[in-house]
Rosetta silent file (secondary structure, phi, psi, omega in degrees, C-alpha in Angstrom):
SEQUENCE: XXXXXXXXXXXXXXXXXXXXXXXXXXXXXXXXXXXXXXXXXXXXXXXXXXXXXXXXXXXXXXXXXXXXXXXXXXXXXXXXXXXXXXXXXXXXXXXXXXXXXXXXXXXXXXXXXXXXXXXXXXXXXXXXXXXXXXXXXXXXXXXXXXX
SCORE:     score description
SCORE:     0.000 S_00000001
   1 L     0.000  -14.291 -176.241   -0.014    0.064   -0.128 S_00000001
   2 H   -57.247  -41.111 -173.989    3.030    2.316    0.462 S_00000001
   3 H   -72.504  -49.412 -173.887    3.165    3.054   -3.421 S_00000001
   4 H   -60.611  -49.816  178.811   -0.666    3.297   -3.850 S_00000001
   5 H   -53.392  -44.800  179.381   -0.923    5.710   -0.954 S_00000001
   6 H   -65.660  -42.613 -176.615    1.724    7.945   -2.224 S_00000001
   7 H   -64.901  -38.608  177.204    0.284    7.807   -5.698 S_00000001
   8 H   -63.621  -31.788 -179.131   -3.232    8.853   -4.531 S_00000001
   9 H   -74.035  -41.888 -177.165   -1.805   11.832   -2.626 S_00000001
  10 H   -73.453  -34.661  174.185    0.350   12.999   -5.570 S_00000001
  11 H   -51.523  -47.003 -175.426   -2.737   12.490   -7.969 S_00000001
  12 H   -77.457  -38.216  174.004   -4.752   14.798   -5.874 S_00000001
  13 H   -62.467  -34.731  178.214   -1.945   17.284   -5.383 S_00000001
  14 L   -80.184   -2.735  170.773   -1.541   17.445   -9.202 S_00000001
  15 L   115.705  -11.476 -176.384   -5.129   18.378   -9.595 S_00000001
  16 L   -62.067  122.898 -176.699   -6.872   14.929  -10.214 S_00000001
  17 L  -113.306   -5.741 -176.178  -10.596   15.151   -9.011 S_00000001
  18 L   -66.065 -167.041  173.524  -11.906   11.905  -10.418 S_00000001
  19 L   -94.848  139.097  167.288  -12.668    8.600   -8.681 S_00000001
  20 E   -83.523  127.721  178.654  -10.011    6.185   -7.772 S_00000001
  21 E  -121.422  153.279  177.592  -11.244    2.636   -8.657 S_00000001
  22 E  -179.212 -163.495 -179.515   -9.878   -0.753   -7.861 S_00000001
  23 L  -110.725 -162.019 -173.890  -10.270   -4.171   -6.258 S_00000001
  24 H   -71.955    4.587  172.406   -9.965   -5.518   -2.763 S_00000001
  25 H   -71.555  -18.677 -176.830   -6.272   -4.590   -2.663 S_00000001
  26 H   -91.512    0.120 -176.799   -7.573   -1.192   -1.790 S_00000001
  27 L   -92.901   77.185  179.509   -9.554   -2.613    1.243 S_00000001
  28 L  -154.490  142.900 -178.265   -6.944   -1.939    3.943 S_00000001
  29 H   -64.339  -37.896 -170.101   -6.680    0.532    6.874 S_00000001
  30 H   -65.215  -29.835 -179.772   -3.026    0.975    6.064 S_00000001
  31 H   -68.147  -46.396  176.591   -3.871    2.482    2.592 S_00000001
  32 H   -57.491  -43.004 -178.710   -6.073    5.130    4.307 S_00000001
  33 H   -58.714  -40.980 -175.347   -3.475    5.898    6.757 S_00000001
  34 H   -76.355  -42.558 -175.056   -0.813    6.557    3.917 S_00000001
  35 H   -83.749  -18.078  178.946   -3.201    8.378    1.520 S_00000001
  36 H    60.265 -145.654 -175.485   -4.936   10.558    4.105 S_00000001
  37 H   -73.313    2.526  176.983   -7.789   12.599    2.824 S_00000001
  38 H   -56.613  -38.559 -175.070   -6.774   11.912   -0.839 S_00000001
  39 H   -65.493  -29.072 -173.146   -9.229    9.025   -0.737 S_00000001
  40 L  -103.134  -10.137 -173.208  -12.266   11.245    0.204 S_00000001
  41 L   -84.565  160.450  178.627  -11.382   14.306   -1.879 S_00000001
  42 L    59.359 -138.049  179.721  -12.747   14.655   -5.420 S_00000001
  43 L   -79.624    6.924  173.483  -14.753   11.686   -6.508 S_00000001
  44 L    76.274 -156.215  175.898  -13.618    9.602   -3.647 S_00000001
  45 E  -129.526  148.887  178.945  -12.720    5.859   -4.150 S_00000001
  46 E  -139.152  130.698 -178.308  -14.731    2.917   -5.311 S_00000001
  47 E  -153.447  151.778 -172.504  -13.575   -0.602   -5.015 S_00000001
  48 E  -101.191  157.725  179.231  -15.038   -4.174   -5.174 S_00000001
  49 E  -162.237  153.282  170.405  -14.274   -6.795   -2.402 S_00000001
  50 L   -89.901  -10.791  179.303  -15.536  -10.134   -1.279 S_00000001
  51 L  -101.130  104.896  177.343  -15.084   -8.892    2.296 S_00000001
  52 L   -87.582  179.426  179.327  -17.889   -6.719    3.334 S_00000001
  53 L   -79.703  160.684  177.840  -18.242   -4.767    6.471 S_00000001
  54 H   -44.123  -40.335 -176.285  -19.308   -6.344    9.633 S_00000001
  55 H   -69.357  -12.776  173.724  -22.738   -4.682    9.421 S_00000001
  56 H   -80.690   -4.253  176.238  -23.431   -6.729    6.201 S_00000001
  57 L  -133.537  106.773 -176.827  -23.459   -9.924    8.281 S_00000001
  58 L   -43.856  -42.817 -176.629  -25.657   -9.958   11.341 S_00000001
  59 L   -81.950  -14.069  174.863  -23.542  -12.482   13.247 S_00000001
  60 H   -71.031  -21.965 -175.849  -20.268  -10.654   12.360 S_00000001
  61 H   -65.519  -37.955  178.882  -21.250   -7.687   14.321 S_00000001
  62 H   -73.903  -43.931  172.635  -20.692   -9.412   17.708 S_00000001
  63 H   -43.913  -53.768 -172.680  -17.304  -10.892   16.211 S_00000001
  64 H   -67.884  -38.010  170.415  -16.301   -7.297   15.492 S_00000001
  65 H   -52.993  -57.591 -172.218  -17.411   -6.025   18.949 S_00000001
  66 H   -69.679  -36.194  170.445  -15.443   -8.785   20.735 S_00000001
  67 H   -58.029  -44.429 -179.220  -12.342   -8.239   18.450 S_00000001
  68 H   -67.776  -44.066 -178.108  -12.336   -4.500   19.314 S_00000001
  69 H   -61.872  -40.576 -179.241  -12.826   -5.208   23.044 S_00000001
  70 H   -70.897  -52.743 -164.884   -9.764   -7.737   22.907 S_00000001
  71 H  -115.453    6.263  172.994   -7.321   -5.915   20.780 S_00000001
  72 L    76.273   10.323 -172.158   -8.363   -2.171   20.895 S_00000001
  73 L  -151.077  152.601  173.375   -8.822   -1.942   17.154 S_00000001
  74 L   -69.349  134.828  177.004  -11.510   -2.750   14.493 S_00000001
  75 L   -53.866  141.024  174.718  -10.881   -6.081   12.662 S_00000001
  76 L   -67.829  159.197  172.128   -9.047   -5.762    9.284 S_00000001
  77 L   -51.335  146.733 -175.474  -10.922   -6.617    6.126 S_00000001
  78 L    71.462    3.478 -174.828  -11.191  -10.436    5.687 S_00000001
  79 H   -69.743  -39.885 -175.800  -11.004  -11.065    9.394 S_00000001
  80 H   -74.477  -35.009  172.119  -14.588  -12.468    9.651 S_00000001
  81 H   -65.657  -32.882  171.279  -13.894  -14.589    6.600 S_00000001
  82 H   -59.279  -53.828 -178.777  -10.580  -15.813    8.162 S_00000001
  83 H   -51.432  -50.333  172.078  -12.579  -16.665   11.236 S_00000001
  84 H   -60.248  -46.577  178.052  -15.087  -18.807    9.115 S_00000001
  85 H   -52.906  -47.799 -178.845  -12.243  -20.394    7.205 S_00000001
  86 H   -61.593  -38.110 -177.930  -10.685  -21.548   10.376 S_00000001
  87 H   -64.991  -42.272 -175.385  -14.074  -22.794   11.680 S_00000001
  88 H   -69.945  -45.397  177.263  -14.639  -24.756    8.441 S_00000001
  89 H   -52.118  -46.668 -177.196  -11.086  -26.290    8.718 S_00000001
  90 H   -72.795  -37.019  177.811  -11.460  -27.232   12.398 S_00000001
  91 H   -74.062  -42.697  175.087  -14.845  -28.771   11.732 S_00000001
  92 H   -57.565  -47.111  175.578  -13.770  -30.701    8.753 S_00000001
  93 H   -49.013  -61.721 -178.165  -10.742  -32.076   10.746 S_00000001
  94 H   -50.643  -52.523 -179.709  -13.166  -33.061   13.543 S_00000001
  95 H   -62.975  -42.540 -175.953  -15.653  -34.815   11.056 S_00000001
  96 H   -69.399  -39.192  176.414  -12.755  -36.565    9.220 S_00000001
  97 H   -69.418  -38.764  177.382  -11.209  -37.784   12.515 S_00000001
  98 H   -62.347  -44.989  177.294  -14.595  -39.078   13.612 S_00000001
  99 H   -70.660  -12.655  174.281  -15.008  -41.006   10.463 S_00000001
 100 L   -94.210   12.312 -174.714  -11.471  -42.440   10.826 S_00000001
 101 L    69.436   36.907 -177.830  -12.373  -43.821   14.239 S_00000001
 102 L    57.082   34.555  172.073  -10.901  -40.815   16.048 S_00000001
 103 L  -109.828  166.560 -179.765   -7.573  -41.313   14.464 S_00000001
 104 L   -61.544  124.545 -172.488   -5.593  -38.663   12.602 S_00000001
 105 L   -78.401  159.324  167.483   -7.408  -38.245    9.178 S_00000001
 106 L   -81.450  161.044 -174.112   -5.744  -38.113    5.926 S_00000001
 107 H   -62.238  -39.926  177.730   -5.405  -34.844    3.956 S_00000001
 108 H   -56.391  -44.010 -173.491   -7.840  -36.537    1.327 S_00000001
 109 H   -68.042  -42.733  174.254  -10.313  -37.371    4.116 S_00000001
 110 H   -56.601  -48.101 -179.564  -10.101  -33.670    5.306 S_00000001
 111 H   -55.562  -52.563 -175.767  -10.573  -32.367    1.798 S_00000001
 112 H   -64.679  -33.946 -177.025  -13.626  -34.589    1.283 S_00000001
 113 H   -74.845  -30.154  176.972  -15.093  -33.506    4.737 S_00000001
 114 H   -65.343  -53.869  177.679  -14.658  -29.778    3.699 S_00000001
 115 H   -53.074  -39.955  176.807  -16.640  -30.489    0.519 S_00000001
 116 H   -76.346  -12.021 -166.636  -19.334  -32.235    2.404 S_00000001
 117 L   -83.188  135.358  170.782  -19.572  -29.586    5.107 S_00000001
 118 L  -120.395  123.683 -177.296  -22.405  -27.027    5.487 S_00000001
 119 E  -130.809  134.345  169.018  -21.512  -24.664    8.349 S_00000001
 120 E   -81.639   90.476 -170.405  -23.429  -21.786    9.800 S_00000001
 121 E   -93.947  176.142  178.354  -20.592  -19.178   10.095 S_00000001
 122 L   -73.076  -14.635 -179.655  -20.563  -15.582   11.062 S_00000001
 123 L   -98.421   -4.681 -176.475  -20.572  -14.529    7.486 S_00000001
 124 E   125.160 -171.549 -177.401  -23.534  -16.778    6.662 S_00000001
 125 E   -79.863  134.006 -171.593  -24.064  -20.319    5.616 S_00000001
 126 E  -118.355  122.299  170.745  -20.947  -21.843    4.099 S_00000001
 127 L  -136.472  172.919  176.239  -20.921  -24.852    1.695 S_00000001
 128 L  -135.646  153.095  175.340  -18.876  -25.981   -1.228 S_00000001
 129 L   -80.732 -177.163 -174.887  -19.657  -27.548   -4.537 S_00000001
 130 L   -70.662  -11.174  174.400  -18.060  -30.719   -5.853 S_00000001
 131 L  -107.069    6.866  169.492  -14.885  -29.020   -6.905 S_00000001
 132 L   105.960    3.169 -172.295  -14.419  -27.072   -3.699 S_00000001
 133 L   -95.473  155.465  168.458  -15.909  -23.668   -4.689 S_00000001
 134 L   -72.473  130.610 -176.305  -18.571  -21.712   -2.923 S_00000001
 135 L   -64.949  -29.932 -176.455  -21.719  -22.158   -4.922 S_00000001
 136 L  -151.197  120.415 -179.377  -22.682  -18.459   -4.369 S_00000001
 137 L  -114.687  150.911  178.336  -20.334  -15.781   -3.176 S_00000001
 138 L   -86.209  147.043  174.817  -21.101  -12.276   -2.132 S_00000001
 139 L  -131.309  135.178  177.733  -19.433   -9.307   -3.770 S_00000001
 140 E  -113.283  146.602  175.197  -19.526   -5.819   -2.325 S_00000001
 141 E  -113.247  112.766 -178.506  -19.137   -2.450   -4.036 S_00000001
 142 E  -102.458  124.066  175.205  -17.464    0.044   -1.448 S_00000001
 143 E  -112.536  126.898 -176.562  -17.573    3.658   -1.924 S_00000001
 144 E  -122.805  121.576  173.699  -15.449    5.878    0.208 S_00000001
 145 L  -151.739  179.271 -173.753  -16.025    9.740    0.109 S_00000001
 146 L   -65.380  -21.573 -170.269  -16.365   12.713    2.359 S_00000001
 147 L  -106.131    0.000    0.000  -20.142   12.396    2.913 S_00000001
């Protein structure tokens, strides 16, 4: 984000008043720290991301509140998705171990358990298709401006 933050500041200083557009690489508090008000001046900034704000997920609001209470800062983008990813992995390992008679499961057994899993996570219901992809993913369009 070091180069992007400097770029946004220099572009505004040079008179650029348009919208900065990008992908989820722009979804980081470090970028805002470096770019300062350059992100909200002019047309602001618009980016797409698969990580929405905690308010987009009713169960993630409690996660964000607990995170802030423990660490003194808001969770970074993708924190809720990371939490759910860990929960998926742990549940799949548990299920695969049970299926293996409570022995250490193979990687293949864990993979198959992940694909068979449906989990009620903090970002919603998580399941996978036969090749391991989410059957339906959410995408967000985030607009950052002064108002």
